[in-house]
C-alpha distance (Angstrom), angle and dihedral (degrees) to the residues before:
residue distance angle dihedral
M1 . . .
N2 3.81 . .
T3 3.78 92.9 .
N4 3.80 93.2 54.2
L5 3.74 89.9 55.7
I6 3.78 90.6 51.6
D7 3.76 91.7 47.8
V8 3.80 91.3 51.9
R9 3.77 92.6 49.6
H10 3.78 91.0 48.2
S11 3.84 89.6 49.4
V12 3.80 91.1 51.7
L13 3.78 92.6 48.5
E14 3.84 91.0 50.5
R15 3.79 90.8 50.7
D16 3.82 92.0 49.3
E17 3.81 90.1 49.8
M18 3.83 91.5 50.5
K19 3.87 90.2 50.5
K20 3.78 88.9 52.4
R21 3.77 93.3 49.9
M22 3.84 93.5 46.0
T23 3.77 92.4 49.0
T24 3.82 90.7 49.8
V25 3.80 91.2 51.4
V26 3.86 93.4 47.3
V27 3.82 92.1 47.3
A28 3.84 91.7 47.0
L29 3.81 92.4 51.1
C30 3.76 92.5 47.9
M31 3.77 91.7 50.3
L32 3.78 91.8 48.0
S33 3.75 92.8 49.4
L34 3.77 92.6 49.6
T35 3.77 99.1 44.3
A36 3.74 105.0 32.5
C37 3.77 103.5 40.9
G38 3.84 94.2 126.1
T39 3.78 92.2 47.6
I40 3.83 92.6 51.3
V41 3.84 93.7 45.4
G42 3.80 91.9 43.2
G43 3.84 91.4 51.5
A44 3.82 91.6 48.2
V45 3.81 95.0 48.6
G46 3.78 91.3 41.8
A47 3.78 92.1 50.9
G48 3.85 92.9 48.8
S49 3.80 94.2 46.8
G50 3.83 91.8 43.2
A51 3.81 91.6 51.7
A52 3.78 90.6 50.9
I53 3.77 93.8 46.5
G54 3.85 92.2 45.3
A55 3.75 92.4 49.0
G56 3.84 92.3 46.6
T57 3.78 93.9 50.2
G58 3.81 96.6 42.9
Y59 3.79 93.0 -114.3
G60 3.77 92.0 116.5
A61 3.78 132.7 -95.5
K62 3.80 93.5 -117.4
K63 3.74 96.4 54.5
G64 3.80 91.4 41.7
A65 3.78 91.0 51.3
L66 3.84 91.6 50.2
I67 3.79 93.7 47.9
G68 3.83 92.7 43.4
G69 3.72 94.0 45.8
G70 3.77 92.7 52.8
A71 3.81 93.3 45.8
G72 3.82 91.6 45.9
A73 3.82 92.9 48.8
A74 3.80 90.3 49.6
A75 3.77 92.0 48.1
G76 3.85 90.4 47.3
A77 3.83 91.5 50.6
V78 3.72 91.5 51.1
Y79 3.84 89.2 49.0
D80 3.82 89.6 51.5
I81 3.76 93.2 48.7
L82 3.84 95.5 48.0
R83 3.77 95.7 39.6
């Protein structure tokens, strides 16, 4: 009887911890989408154009996407700050 009570309490604590973690993730994603829109869009556009340029020049789509994504995200961040 005593072990069942301990198991129930443990189960409730795990559920509460999971709720806290899920809430934290949802809030973090909402904040990121509201405050860093230019950074995210700049990174996506930069990665796409960098992959195309890298593939077209023979440099490699992967490397071009990495470089373009970084440059685009940086440009988007600057745009967000100055806007």
